[in-house]
C-alpha positions in Angstrom: 13.4 2.2 -32.7 16.8 1.6 -33.5 17.8 5.0 -32.5 20.3 5.5 -29.6 17.8 7.9 -27.7 15.0 5.5 -28.1 17.2 2.7 -26.6 18.5 4.8 -23.9 14.9 6.1 -22.8 13.6 2.4 -23.2 16.5 1.4 -20.8 15.5 4.3 -18.3 11.8 3.2 -18.6 12.6 -0.4 -17.8 14.9 0.4 -14.8 12.0 2.6 -13.3 9.6 -0.4 -13.7 12.1 -2.7 -12.1 12.5 0.0 -9.1 8.8 0.1 -8.9 8.3 -3.3 -8.7 11.0 -3.8 -6.1 9.6 -1.3 -4.0 6.0 -2.8 -4.4 7.5 -6.1 -3.3 8.9 -4.4 -0.3 6.0 -2.0 0.8 3.1 -4.6 0.2 4.1 -7.0 2.9 5.4 -4.2 5.1 1.8 -2.6 4.8 0.1 -5.8 5.5 2.0 -6.7 8.5 1.3 -3.0 9.8 -2.3 -3.5 9.2 -2.3 -7.0 10.9 -0.8 -5.4 13.7 -3.4 -2.6 14.0 -6.0 -5.5 13.8 -4.5 -7.5 16.6 -4.3 -4.2 18.7 -8.2 -3.5 18.1 -8.9 -7.1 18.8 -6.8 -6.9 22.3 -8.7 -3.6 22.8 -12.2 -5.1 22.4 -11.2 -8.1 24.4 -10.1 -5.9 27.3 -13.5 -4.1 27.0 -15.4 -7.2 26.9 -13.8 -8.6 30.1 -14.1 -5.3 32.0 -18.0 -5.5 31.5 -18.3 -9.4 31.7 -19.8 -9.6 35.0 -22.1 -7.0 34.7 -23.4 -8.4 31.4 -23.7 -12.1 32.7 -25.7 -10.8 35.8 -27.8 -8.5 34.0 -28.4 -11.1 31.0 -29.1 -13.8 33.6 -31.7 -11.5 35.4 -33.1 -10.2 32.1 -32.5 -6.7 33.3 -33.0 -4.9 30.1 -32.4 -1.4 31.1 -29.4 -2.3 32.9 -28.0 -4.4 30.0 -28.9 -1.6 27.5 -26.7 0.9 29.8 -23.7 -1.7 29.6 -23.9 -1.9 25.8 -24.1 1.9 25.6 -20.9 2.0 27.9 -19.1 -0.3 25.4 -20.4 2.0 22.4 -19.0 5.1 24.0 -15.3 3.8 23.2 -14.1 5.6 20.2 -14.7 3.8 16.8 -16.8 1.2 18.5 -20.1 1.2 16.8 -22.1 -0.8 19.1 -22.8 -4.2 20.6 -25.4 -6.8 20.2 -26.4 -9.5 22.8 -27.5 -13.0 21.5 -29.2 -15.8 23.1 -27.6 -19.3 23.0 -29.8 -20.3 20.2 -28.5 -17.3 18.0 -31.5 -15.1 18.4 -30.9 -11.4 18.7 -32.0 -10.3 22.3 -30.6 -6.6 22.6 -28.5 -4.3 20.5 -27.7 -0.7 20.1 -26.3 -1.1 16.6 -28.4 -1.3 13.5 -27.3 -4.8 12.2 -27.3 -5.5 8.5 -28.0 -9.0 7.5 -24.4 -9.7 5.9 -23.0 -8.9 9.3 -24.4 -11.5 11.2 -21.7 -13.0 13.2 -20.5 -16.7 12.8 -21.2 -18.1 16.3 -20.4 -21.5 15.2 -16.8 -20.5 15.2 -16.9 -20.2 18.8 -18.1 -23.8 19.3 -15.5 -26.2 20.5 -12.9 -23.6 20.6 -11.7 -21.6 23.7 -11.3 -17.7 23.7 -13.0 -15.0 21.4 -13.1 -14.6 17.6 -12.4 -11.5 15.5 -13.6 -11.0 12.0 -13.8 -8.3 9.3 -17.1 -8.0 7.7 -18.6 -5.6 5.2 -21.4 -3.0 6.1 -22.3 -1.6 2.8 -19.2 0.3 1.7 -17.7 0.4 5.2 -15.4 -2.2 6.8 -16.5 -3.4 10.3 -14.7 -5.6 12.7 -16.8 -8.0 14.8 -15.5 -9.3 18.1 -17.4 -12.5 19.3 -17.3 -14.2 22.8 -19.4 -16.0 25.1 -21.2 -14.8 28.2 -21.1 -17.3 30.7 -22.5 -17.8 34.3 -20.9 -20.7 36.4 -19.6 -22.3 33.1 -23.2 -22.2 31.5 -23.5 -20.0 28.4 -26.1 -17.3 28.7 -25.7 -15.8 25.5 -23.1 -14.3 23.0 -21.9 -10.9 22.6 -20.8 -9.1 19.2 -18.9 -5.8 19.4 -18.8 -3.9 16.3 -15.7 -1.7 15.5 -15.4 0.7 12.6 -12.5 0.2 10.4 -13.1 3.5 8.2 -10.3 5.5 9.8 -8.0 2.6 9.5 -8.6 1.9 5.9 -8.5 5.6 5.1 -5.0 5.8 7.0 -3.7 2.9 5.1 -4.9 4.1 1.6 -3.3 7.4 2.5 0.0 5.8 3.4 -0.2 3.9 0.2 -0.9 7.1 -1.9 1.7 8.9 -0.2 4.4 6.2 -0.9 3.2 5.9 -4.5 3.4 9.5 -5.0 7.0 9.7 -3.5 8.0 6.6 -5.5 6.6 8.2 -8.8 8.1 11.5 -8.2 11.4 9.9 -7.7 11.2 7.7 -10.6 10.2 10.6 -12.8 12.9 12.9 -11.5 15.5 10.0 -11.9 14.3 9.6 -15.6 14.4 13.2 -16.3 17.9 13.9 -15.0 19.4 10.8 -16.5 17.7 11.7 -19.8 19.1 15.3 -19.5 22.4 13.9 -18.5 22.7 11.2 -21.2 21.5 13.6 -24.0 24.3 16.0 -23.1 27.1 13.5 -22.3 26.4 10.9 -25.2 23.6 11.4 -27.6 24.6 15.0 -28.5 28.2 14.5 -29.1 27.4 11.0 -30.9 25.0 12.9 -33.2 27.6 15.5 -33.9 30.0 12.8 -34.9 27.6 11.2 -37.1 26.8 14.4 -39.0 30.4 15.1 -39.4 30.9 11.6 -41.0 27.8 12.1 -43.3 29.5 15.4 -44.5 32.7 13.8 -45.0 30.9 11.0 -47.1 29.2 13.8 -49.3 33.0 15.1 -50.0 33.4 17.9 -47.4 36.9 16.6 -46.4 38.4 18.3 -43.5 35.2 18.4 -41.5 36.0 18.5 -37.6 33.9 18.3 -34.7 34.6 20.0 -31.5 34.6 18.0 -28.7 36.8 19.0 -25.8 36.5 16.0 -23.9 39.1 13.5 -22.4 36.9 10.4 -22.2 36.1 8.0 -25.0 33.9 10.1 -26.9 36.5 12.9 -26.9 39.1 10.3 -28.2 36.5 9.5 -31.0 36.2 13.0 -31.9 40.1 13.4 -32.0 40.5 10.5 -34.1 37.8 11.6 -36.4 39.2 14.9 -37.0 42.6 13.5 -37.4 41.2 11.0 -40.1 39.2 13.9 -41.8 42.4 16.1 -41.9 44.6 13.2 -43.3 41.9 12.7 -46.1 41.9 16.3 -46.9 45.8 16.3 -47.3 45.6 13.1 -49.7 43.0 14.7 -51.7 
């Protein structure tokens, strides 16, 4: 662990880890922000769909027109990635649905009480992530019921996983190539000539005076090689 190659490789690994951490600190909030923007766009889409069908839904629910209400729900479900919709009565009883509701997907209607506007939340349907849009259905200010529109987040989650995988792959490849190139460069420019100097010094210690190294370089290592050759030659002359 005290060897120069080990220390250089350790420095390369630590540098690579720092780069990974910095990239992670940059990409994580970026991906979160992008995901939040996608969720906001989906919420806006579902809110637009709801208000486009609000009058029909209110009239059909008020008149208990089952077929017409079912057709309106089917029109909502025809939008891409919309799984379906459910109509609930004011007491929370499910009145009509074209989506097979799972128990843990029951919407939280209490979030609508005392607060204007709609609500949007993400719930889990088995292994899939589902967005639930909640809003009131009112007639002349009286709440006739609630609607829950379910949106499939599978494609969005898959896209985010693919983005993370691509970024991670590019980052890992970049760090690996950087490490290999630095290792190769440092081995050729530092480790190998230093090893030659060390071996030559050991031979001089064993009595092979006049031992020289061939380091035709103009940098500090070349100066060290020239100084060693000069010293070795002087030692040979003295003896």
